[in-house]
N, C-alpha and C positions, 0 to 999 in steps of 0.2 A: 309626221310618221306614218309611214304606210304599214307596220307592224300592227297586229290585233294583239289584245292581250292574252288571248288563247295561243297566238303565234309566239309571243315572249315566252309564256310560260313553257312552251313545247321546246324552244330553243333552250331554255335553262335547263329542263331535264335531261336533253341530249348532251349537253356541254358537261353537265354534272357526272354523266356515265361515262364519258370520254376523260375528263380530269382524274376520275377514281382508277382510270386502266392504266396498269404499270407500264414504262416503257423506258427509253435510255435517260430521258430527262429527270424522272421519279426516281430510278435507281441512283443516279449520281447524287441527286438530292438528299435522299435519305443516307447515303453512305457518308456525305458530307457533314449532317446533322450528327451522326454518330462518332465520327473522329476528330471534328473540328469545331463542332458546336452550332447553336441556334443562329447567330447573325450570319456567319457565311452562308448556312443552308438557305436562309430566306434571300439573301443576296442572289444565290445561283437561281432561287425559284423565281425572283423577279427578272433576273435575265431571260428566263424561259419564256413569261409572261409577256415581255415586252415584245419580244421577236414574234410569238405568235399573234400579238394585235398587230404588228407591222404586217404580217402575212393576212390577217382577216381583212385589214384596210384595203391592202393590196387587192386581194380576191373582190370585195365588194365593188371598188371603184373602176375595176376594169383593167388594173395593173399586171394582174397575176400572170397573163399570158406571155406579157413583156419579160417579166422576172424569170420566167421559165427559160429564156434565151441565154442566160448568162450562166453557162454550165461550169466554165473553168471557175470563176469565182466562188461558185458553192463548193467547188472541190478545194479550194484552198482555206475556206472558212471550215470545212468539215476537218480537214487533217490539224487545223490549228487548234479546234475544240478538242479533238481527239487526243492531241499530243498533251495539252494540258489536264485533260482527265487521267491519262496514263501516269503523269508525273504526281498527280494528287494520290492516286494508288500507290505509288513508290514511296512517296513520303509517310503514307499510312503503315507500309509494311516496316517502315524503320521508325516508326514511333517508339519511344520509350515505354517500359513496361508499367510505369507509374503515371500517374496523371500530374502533370507540372501545371500548377495553377498560377504561376508566375510568367509563364510563357504567353508571348503576344498572340492573339487571334490572328490567323490569315487575312490578309487585306480583304475587304469585302469587294472592292472594285475588281479584283482578280475573278472572285467567285461570280459575281455579276456577268463579266465578260465570257467566262467559260459557260454559264447558263445561256446566255444570248447567242454565244456559237453554236451550242448542242442544236438549237431549235432553228436558228437562222440558216445553218448550213445543211438543212434537209429540204431539198426541193418538192419532196412529197407533201410536205405541210401545205404549200400553196394549191398543190393539186386538190389536196383532201379539201380546202377551204372552197375551191372552185365547185366541187362536187356537192359539197354539203350545204352552202348557203342557199341555193335554189330552192331547196326543201322547204325553208322557211319563208323565203323573201323573193320578190321579184327584182332581179339584178338590174333590169331597167328602170325599175319606179323607186329603188332605194334612194335614201336622201341620209344627211348627215346625223339626223336625230337617231335614225335606224342604226347606222353604222356606230355611233356612241353607245347606243343600249346594248348592242351586241357586244362591244368591247368590254363594256362596264361588267356585265354578265360573265364573260370569258375570265376577266381579272379577279373578279369578287369570289367565282366559284372555285377557281384555281389556288387562290390564297386559303380558302377555308379548307378544302378537302386536302390539298398536299401539305398545308399548314398541320393539319391532323397527322399525317406522316410524319412530319418534322418533329412534332411534339412527342409522338411515341418513340421515333428513334433516338431522341436525345434523352428520354428518360431512362432507355437503354443505356445509353453511353454515360449518363451520371451514375448508374448503378455499377459500373467496373470498379471496383475497387481493390479486387485480387489481381496482382501483376500479370499471371497466367492467363486468367480470363480476358483482361483487357488485351493482352497481347493477340490471343484468339480473335477477338472481335475487330481490332486494327487490321489484322492480316485478311479477315473475311470481308471487312469494309474496303480494303486497298484491293483484294482481288475482284470485287464488284465494281471499284472505279475503272481498273485496269481492263476488264471485261466489257465495259461499257465503252471504253475509248476504243478498244478494238473494234467493236461492232459499230461505232459510228465511222471510224476510217474505213471499214470494209464495205459499208452499205453503199449502195449505187442510187 
């Protein structure tokens, strides 16, 4: 392990701040928690984290520069993720005014894929890690233990911090007993999802 304890703490602090910063993935996950429930929201969060770790490993192992060459693939992934977010937003707009406790929860696999595509389709993430990691570790001397530690910290902090967002959003969702209020929240969450989808599709 080439990382010192001080470096690990500094990396954890920086990643904690980054995880708490709202972005398309956070907005989509919160909206999913409000309208669909905790399980789909955590599935989407897991997809976001997995793709982030893939980028982290790619940057740490020198594959980041190679990954930046596949521009068309990133574009297709971006549109696929954006289309699914817009579809989720549309279903939220069309949701019934009352809570149907017998309705099946949306497939967690679909939510995972949506989260995975949101992050993986953004080539700026790999650029960020390429610029971010050298602040904490020498990429020429990095080893598997260092990468494992950083991946664990990234995943753990993302689950803890964004998980608190999911918990708060779900508490709001569970309080929607009046049909009028529920409809307003569904439409607000739907608008957030659609807006996030449009943002994902439009970004370069």
